C-alpha positions in Angstrom: -9.4 16.2 4.1 -8.2 13.2 3.7 -4.7 11.2 2.1 -4.9 8.0 0.6 -1.9 5.7 -0.2 -1.5 3.9 -3.3 1.5 1.3 -3.2 2.6 -1.7 -4.9 5.6 -4.2 -4.2 8.4 -3.5 -7.1 8.7 -6.1 -9.0 7.1 -8.5 -7.3 6.5 -11.0 -9.7 10.5 -11.7 -9.4 9.4 -13.3 -6.0 8.0 -17.2 -5.7 5.3 -17.6 -4.6 6.1 -18.8 -1.2 8.0 -15.9 -1.0 5.1 -13.2 -2.0 3.0 -14.9 0.1 5.1 -14.4 3.1 5.8 -11.1 2.6 2.3 -10.3 2.1 1.3 -11.7 5.9 4.1 -9.7 7.1 2.9 -6.4 5.4 -0.3 -7.6 6.8 0.7 -7.3 10.3 2.4 -3.8 9.8 -0.6 -2.7 8.7 -2.8 -4.3 11.5 0.3 -2.5 13.6 -0.2 0.8 12.3 -3.6 0.8 12.8 -3.4 0.4 16.4 -1.1 3.4 16.2 -2.6 6.0 14.6 -6.6 6.2 15.2 -9.3 6.1 12.2 -5.9 4.5 9.7 -7.1 1.7 7.9 -5.6 -0.5 5.2 -6.0 -3.3 2.8 -4.1 -5.7 0.4 -5.1 -5.9 -3.0 -4.5 -7.7 -6.4 -2.2 -9.7 -4.6 1.0 -7.2 -4.2 -0.7 -3.6 -3.6 -1.8 -2.0 -0.5 -4.4 1.1 -0.4 -4.6 2.8 3.1 -7.2 5.6 4.9 -5.6 7.9 6.5 -7.7 10.2 8.4 -4.5 12.4 10.2 -3.5 13.4 6.7 0.0 14.6 7.9 1.0 11.3 9.0 0.6 10.2 5.2 4.3 10.7 4.2 5.8 8.7 7.5 3.2 6.3 6.9 4.3 5.5 3.2 7.8 5.3 4.3 7.0 3.3 6.8 5.6 0.5 4.7 8.8 1.2 2.4 11.6 0.8 5.0 9.6 -2.7 6.0 9.4 -4.3 2.8 12.8 -3.9 2.2 14.5 -5.0 5.5 12.0 -8.3 4.7 12.9 -8.7 1.0 17.0 -8.8 2.0 17.9 -12.4 1.4 15.3 -12.9 -0.8 15.6 -14.2 -4.6 14.1 -11.6 -6.4 14.6 -8.2 -8.7 17.2 -5.9 -7.5 14.7 -2.8 -7.6 12.6 -4.6 -5.1 15.4 -5.0 -2.7 16.3 -1.1 -3.8 12.5 0.6 -3.6 10.6 -1.9 -1.7 7.6 -0.1 -2.8 6.1 2.6 -5.3 3.7 4.5 -3.4 1.3 7.5 -4.4 0.1 9.8 -2.0 -3.1 11.6 -2.5 -4.8 14.2 -0.4 -8.6 15.9 -0.8 -12.0 14.4 0.2 -13.6 10.9 0.4 -17.2 10.5 -0.4 -17.5 6.9 1.7 -14.6 4.8 2.8 -15.8 1.9 5.5 -13.6 -0.8 6.6 -16.3 -3.0 6.7 -17.8 -2.7 3.4 -14.2 -2.5 2.2 -15.5 0.6 -0.2 -12.8 3.3 -0.8 -14.6 5.8 -2.8 -14.1 9.9 -3.2 -11.3 12.2 -4.7 -8.6 11.5 -3.0 -8.1 7.3 -3.7 -8.9 8.5 -7.0 -5.9 10.6 -7.4 -3.3 8.2 -6.2 -4.7 4.9 -7.6 -4.4 7.3 -10.8 -1.1 8.4 -9.9 0.4 4.9 -8.8 -1.0 3.6 -12.1 0.9 6.3 -13.9 4.2 5.7 -12.6 3.8 2.0 -12.3 4.0 2.2 -16.2 7.4 4.2 -15.7 11.2 2.7 -14.9 12.4 5.9 -13.2 9.8 7.3 -10.9 8.6 5.7 -7.6 6.4 7.9 -6.0 4.0 10.3 -6.8 1.9 13.2 -4.5 -0.9 15.8 -5.3 -3.6 17.6 -3.5 -7.0 18.2 -4.7 -7.6 22.1 -5.5 -3.7 22.6 -5.1 -2.0 24.8 -7.8 -0.1 23.0 -10.1 3.5 24.7 -8.8 2.7 23.8 -5.3 1.9 19.8 -6.2 5.1 19.8 -7.8 6.9 21.2 -5.0 5.8 18.4 -2.9 5.8 16.2 -4.8 9.6 16.6 -5.4 10.3 16.5 -1.7 8.3 13.3 -1.5 10.6 12.0 -3.9 13.7 13.1 -2.8 13.0 11.6 1.0 11.7 8.4 -0.2 15.6 8.5 -3.0 17.2 9.2 0.4 15.4 6.0 2.0 16.4 4.3 -1.7 19.9 4.1 -0.7 20.0 2.1 2.8 21.4 -1.2 3.1 18.2 -3.5 5.4 20.6 -3.0 8.0 20.2 0.7 8.0 16.3 0.4 7.0 15.7 -1.6 9.9 17.5 0.8 12.4 15.1 3.5 10.9 12.0 1.9 10.7 11.9 1.1 14.7 13.6 4.6 15.2 10.5 6.3 12.9 7.7 3.9 14.9 9.1 6.0 17.9 11.4 3.3 19.7 14.8 4.8 21.4 18.2 3.7 20.2 18.7 1.6 23.2 15.3 -0.3 22.5 16.0 -0.4 18.9 19.5 -2.3 19.8 17.5 -4.8 22.2 14.8 -5.4 19.5 17.3 -6.3 16.8 20.0 -7.9 19.4 22.8 -5.2 18.8 25.2 -3.2 20.2 23.5 0.7 20.6 26.8 2.0 19.6 26.2 -0.2 16.2 21.9 1.4 16.1 23.9 5.0 16.4 26.4 4.6 13.5 23.7 2.9 11.8 21.4 5.9 11.5 24.2 8.0 11.1 25.1 6.4 7.9 21.3 6.5 7.2 21.6 10.4 7.8 18.4 9.5 10.5 18.2 13.4 11.8 17.7 14.5 8.1 14.8 12.1 7.6 13.7 12.8 10.9 13.6 16.5 10.2 12.4 16.3 7.0 9.0 14.1 8.0 8.3 16.3 10.9 8.4 19.7 8.3 6.0 17.9 5.9 3.6 17.2 9.1 3.7 20.5 10.4 2.7 22.0 7.2 -0.9 23.7 6.7 -2.4 21.1 3.9 -5.8 23.5 4.6 -4.9 26.6 3.8 -2.0 25.3 0.8 -5.3 24.3 -1.0 -7.4 27.3 -0.1 
């Protein structure tokens, strides 16, 4: 089983062209960093404002989707754009299943996982109040609905973050210690701790950890 993530920047058309191009360049830098952090992971930017990711270690798909969301929220701070971009950063859809072919050099992703994540992203993009989707091939509807609600609740928590809270959680989710986050952001460690508490970091960390410990093969039968 492999996971794919399909995502797009919310209301990207509200950005000035130069701001969108700069955001894309920064996002490409993050994706390159994630390729080094997670073996086998790779991603591409398509249609100017959309991302498609292949996550062989599928348990990390939620962590990676949240990292991308936090990053876009951080980078959107100070930009003249629609308030929904500031709040949500991205929409994302996670699909789990098989892939017939996925090759970064050929720039091809084909199979049920990318079909699932892409189809569901298209569906939520047509709605104004839904910003996440989750589906596993061969899982029951009840199980998929439960996990989709789980993902949506975590995403809604991240939506509530300020840009300053988002950047602290972003680095902690990458594995930085608080003292290292403080040094990187040029703030006191006490400020990192305060922002972490305001963002309910402990809840987010525990929820993502529990997701990563799920036995998805057993769930799918």
